[in-house]
Backbone as JSON, one array per atom type, in Angstrom:
{
  "sequence": "XXXXXXXXXXXXXXXXXXXXXXXXXXXXXXXXXXXXXXXXXXXXXXXXXXXXXXXXXXXXXXXXXXXXXXXXXXXXXXXXXXXXXXXXXXXXXXXX",
  "N": [[10.76, -178.52, -61.46], [12.81, -179.24, -64.24], [14.22, -178.19, -67.29], [15.89, -179.7, -69.92], [18.11, -179.46, -72.68], [18.78, -181.71, -74.96], [19.04, -181.77, -77.64], [21.27, -181.71, -79.7], [24.24, -181.83, -81.6], [27.17, -183.68, -81.02], [30.37, -182.22, -80.3], [33.7, -182.08, -81.68], [37.0, -181.95, -80.2], [38.13, -179.68, -81.35], [35.95, -178.12, -81.77], [34.39, -178.52, -84.02], [31.37, -179.93, -85.46], [30.15, -183.23, -85.02], [28.6, -186.16, -86.42], [27.1, -187.33, -84.51], [24.28, -187.45, -82.7], [23.52, -186.08, -79.63], [21.35, -186.43, -77.86], [19.97, -188.68, -78.87], [22.05, -190.56, -78.72], [22.54, -190.57, -75.92], [20.03, -191.59, -75.06], [20.28, -194.16, -76.13], [22.45, -195.06, -74.72], [21.39, -195.08, -72.04], [19.28, -196.91, -72.39], [20.71, -199.2, -72.91], [22.15, -199.6, -70.66], [23.4, -201.35, -67.75], [20.85, -202.99, -65.77], [20.65, -201.71, -63.06], [19.31, -199.98, -61.67], [15.91, -198.79, -61.52], [14.45, -200.27, -64.11], [12.23, -199.76, -65.71], [11.83, -197.02, -65.26], [14.23, -196.01, -66.32], [13.97, -196.74, -68.93], [11.68, -195.26, -69.68], [12.82, -192.62, -69.43], [14.77, -192.78, -71.38], [13.2, -193.0, -73.76], [11.97, -190.48, -73.66], [14.19, -188.77, -73.95], [15.18, -189.53, -76.36], [13.56, -188.37, -78.32], [13.85, -185.63, -80.49], [13.97, -182.95, -78.84], [13.5, -180.51, -76.22], [13.67, -181.7, -72.87], [11.57, -181.99, -70.08], [11.88, -182.52, -66.7], [10.92, -183.8, -63.47], [12.04, -183.09, -60.15], [13.03, -185.51, -58.94], [13.36, -187.34, -61.11], [15.23, -185.81, -62.57], [17.45, -185.78, -60.83], [18.01, -188.55, -60.79], [18.66, -189.01, -63.5], [20.94, -187.39, -63.75], [22.72, -188.59, -61.91], [22.89, -191.14, -62.99], [24.05, -190.6, -65.55], [26.51, -189.54, -64.69], [27.6, -191.86, -63.79], [27.83, -193.49, -66.0], [29.65, -195.95, -67.54], [30.3, -196.78, -70.07], [30.45, -194.61, -71.73], [32.27, -192.26, -73.65], [34.76, -189.81, -72.61], [34.59, -187.33, -73.94], [31.93, -187.33, -74.92], [30.43, -187.78, -72.56], [31.11, -185.48, -71.03], [29.95, -183.42, -72.54], [27.2, -184.04, -72.28], [26.9, -183.96, -69.5], [27.4, -181.21, -69.23], [25.15, -180.15, -70.6], [23.23, -180.98, -68.82], [24.0, -179.55, -66.53], [23.36, -177.0, -67.47], [20.68, -176.89, -67.32], [17.37, -175.52, -67.34], [15.53, -173.99, -64.84], [12.27, -174.6, -63.78], [8.76, -174.22, -62.9], [7.3, -176.34, -60.42], [4.79, -178.63, -61.11]],
  "CA": [[10.95, -179.09, -62.83], [14.01, -178.67, -64.98], [14.28, -178.51, -68.74], [17.22, -179.85, -70.48], [18.09, -179.53, -74.15], [19.79, -182.72, -75.51], [18.88, -181.79, -79.08], [22.42, -181.12, -80.34], [25.27, -182.82, -82.09], [28.47, -183.7, -80.25], [31.48, -181.49, -80.96], [35.06, -182.53, -81.51], [37.8, -181.03, -79.4], [38.33, -178.42, -82.05], [34.67, -177.43, -81.85], [33.58, -178.89, -85.18], [30.32, -180.85, -85.19], [30.2, -184.6, -85.49], [27.3, -186.64, -86.85], [26.48, -188.01, -83.39], [23.22, -186.65, -81.99], [23.74, -186.36, -78.23], [20.1, -186.97, -77.26], [19.81, -190.09, -79.31], [23.13, -191.45, -78.16], [22.25, -190.73, -74.51], [18.96, -192.52, -74.97], [20.75, -195.54, -76.39], [23.31, -195.47, -73.54], [20.49, -195.38, -70.93], [18.56, -198.14, -72.64], [21.64, -200.28, -72.89], [22.94, -199.66, -69.36], [22.97, -202.44, -66.84], [19.67, -202.64, -65.03], [21.03, -201.6, -61.63], [18.25, -199.16, -61.04], [14.56, -199.06, -61.98], [14.53, -200.46, -65.53], [11.12, -199.07, -66.37], [12.06, -195.57, -65.18], [15.3, -195.64, -67.25], [13.38, -196.91, -70.27], [10.86, -194.08, -69.83], [13.68, -191.51, -69.64], [15.42, -192.96, -72.66], [12.22, -192.64, -74.73], [11.75, -189.01, -73.64], [15.36, -188.12, -74.42], [15.36, -189.86, -77.83], [12.82, -187.41, -79.08], [14.73, -184.42, -80.54], [13.33, -181.72, -78.27], [13.8, -180.28, -74.87], [13.09, -182.6, -71.95], [11.28, -181.49, -68.79], [11.86, -183.58, -65.71], [10.69, -183.4, -62.15], [13.3, -183.13, -59.39], [13.52, -186.84, -58.74], [13.91, -187.84, -62.42], [16.42, -185.0, -62.92], [18.54, -186.33, -60.01], [18.29, -189.89, -61.26], [19.3, -188.89, -64.74], [22.27, -186.83, -63.55], [23.47, -189.65, -61.22], [23.07, -192.2, -63.96], [24.94, -190.05, -66.53], [27.82, -189.47, -64.08], [28.07, -193.22, -63.55], [27.94, -194.26, -67.27], [31.04, -196.37, -67.77], [30.56, -197.07, -71.5], [30.54, -193.42, -72.47], [33.61, -191.58, -73.73], [34.85, -188.54, -71.88], [34.09, -186.18, -74.7], [30.52, -187.39, -74.96], [29.96, -187.62, -71.21], [31.28, -184.09, -70.64], [28.95, -182.57, -73.19], [25.98, -184.42, -71.72], [26.85, -183.34, -68.17], [27.29, -179.79, -69.41], [23.71, -179.88, -70.89], [22.5, -181.16, -67.54], [24.39, -178.36, -65.69], [22.72, -175.82, -68.02], [19.22, -177.12, -67.28], [16.59, -174.32, -66.95], [14.59, -174.19, -63.71], [10.85, -174.27, -64.05], [7.89, -174.35, -61.74], [6.76, -177.74, -60.19], [3.31, -178.72, -61.42]],
  "C": [[12.12, -178.42, -63.43], [13.88, -179.16, -66.4], [15.62, -178.59, -69.23], [17.14, -180.06, -71.96], [19.19, -180.51, -74.58], [19.71, -182.72, -77.04], [20.04, -181.01, -79.73], [23.37, -182.22, -80.76], [26.56, -182.64, -81.26], [29.52, -182.93, -81.04], [32.79, -182.22, -80.72], [35.77, -181.58, -80.61], [38.08, -179.69, -80.01], [37.11, -177.58, -82.31], [33.8, -177.74, -83.1], [32.53, -179.95, -84.78], [30.6, -182.23, -85.73], [28.74, -184.96, -85.97], [26.54, -187.39, -85.67], [25.52, -187.05, -82.63], [23.25, -187.07, -80.52], [22.5, -186.97, -77.59], [19.85, -188.42, -77.6], [20.83, -191.04, -78.74], [22.92, -191.64, -76.67], [21.13, -191.72, -74.3], [19.46, -193.97, -75.14], [21.61, -195.96, -75.27], [22.46, -195.85, -72.34], [19.78, -196.7, -71.13], [19.47, -199.37, -72.62], [22.45, -200.46, -71.62], [22.47, -200.85, -68.58], [21.76, -202.05, -65.98], [19.88, -202.65, -63.5], [19.95, -200.84, -60.92], [16.91, -199.61, -61.68], [14.57, -199.11, -63.5], [13.42, -199.72, -66.25], [11.31, -197.57, -66.37], [13.17, -195.17, -66.24], [14.77, -195.71, -68.67], [12.51, -195.7, -70.64], [11.72, -192.85, -70.19], [14.36, -191.6, -71.01], [14.48, -192.6, -73.83], [12.06, -191.17, -74.82], [12.96, -188.31, -74.29], [15.61, -188.35, -75.89], [14.7, -188.94, -78.76], [13.65, -186.13, -79.23], [13.98, -183.16, -80.12], [13.85, -181.54, -76.87], [13.02, -181.27, -74.0], [12.82, -181.93, -70.63], [11.08, -182.59, -67.78], [11.58, -183.05, -64.37], [12.02, -183.56, -61.37], [13.93, -184.47, -59.2], [14.08, -187.43, -59.99], [15.23, -187.13, -62.83], [17.64, -185.55, -62.12], [18.95, -187.72, -60.47], [19.03, -189.87, -62.55], [20.78, -188.42, -64.59], [23.16, -187.94, -62.9], [23.8, -190.81, -62.2], [24.12, -191.77, -65.07], [26.37, -189.99, -65.95], [28.44, -190.82, -63.93], [28.23, -194.08, -64.85], [29.4, -194.66, -67.5], [31.36, -196.6, -69.24], [30.68, -195.79, -72.37], [31.95, -192.83, -72.54], [33.63, -190.27, -72.97], [34.31, -187.34, -72.65], [32.6, -186.16, -74.8], [29.9, -187.12, -73.6], [30.04, -186.12, -70.75], [30.26, -183.18, -71.26], [27.51, -182.86, -72.7], [25.81, -183.73, -70.32], [26.79, -181.85, -68.23], [25.85, -179.38, -69.72], [22.88, -179.97, -69.67], [22.75, -179.94, -66.6], [23.69, -177.11, -66.22], [21.2, -175.92, -68.06], [18.56, -175.86, -66.76], [15.62, -174.74, -65.85], [13.23, -173.74, -64.08], [10.01, -174.46, -62.84], [7.39, -175.78, -61.63], [5.3, -177.62, -60.47], [2.55, -179.4, -60.27]]
}
């Protein structure tokens, strides 16, 4: 299991905060992405991520989320980089 914290606001290049909540924006990006993969799984992940809290995912869901985020074509570089950084900083937990 890995825990990811998407409960933060995007930063500008100068480090100042924007009004864009990264978790909610990522959830919207996932929900609006082309249904190339399992639509129900992506919708489930989007609902989890939309809630402003840390998200705990099993190994398979974590890998799917990381792969999907890396492939998002509609995301800006500044947004995508901060999301991928949050994924890279995920905390390892014990499998249930």
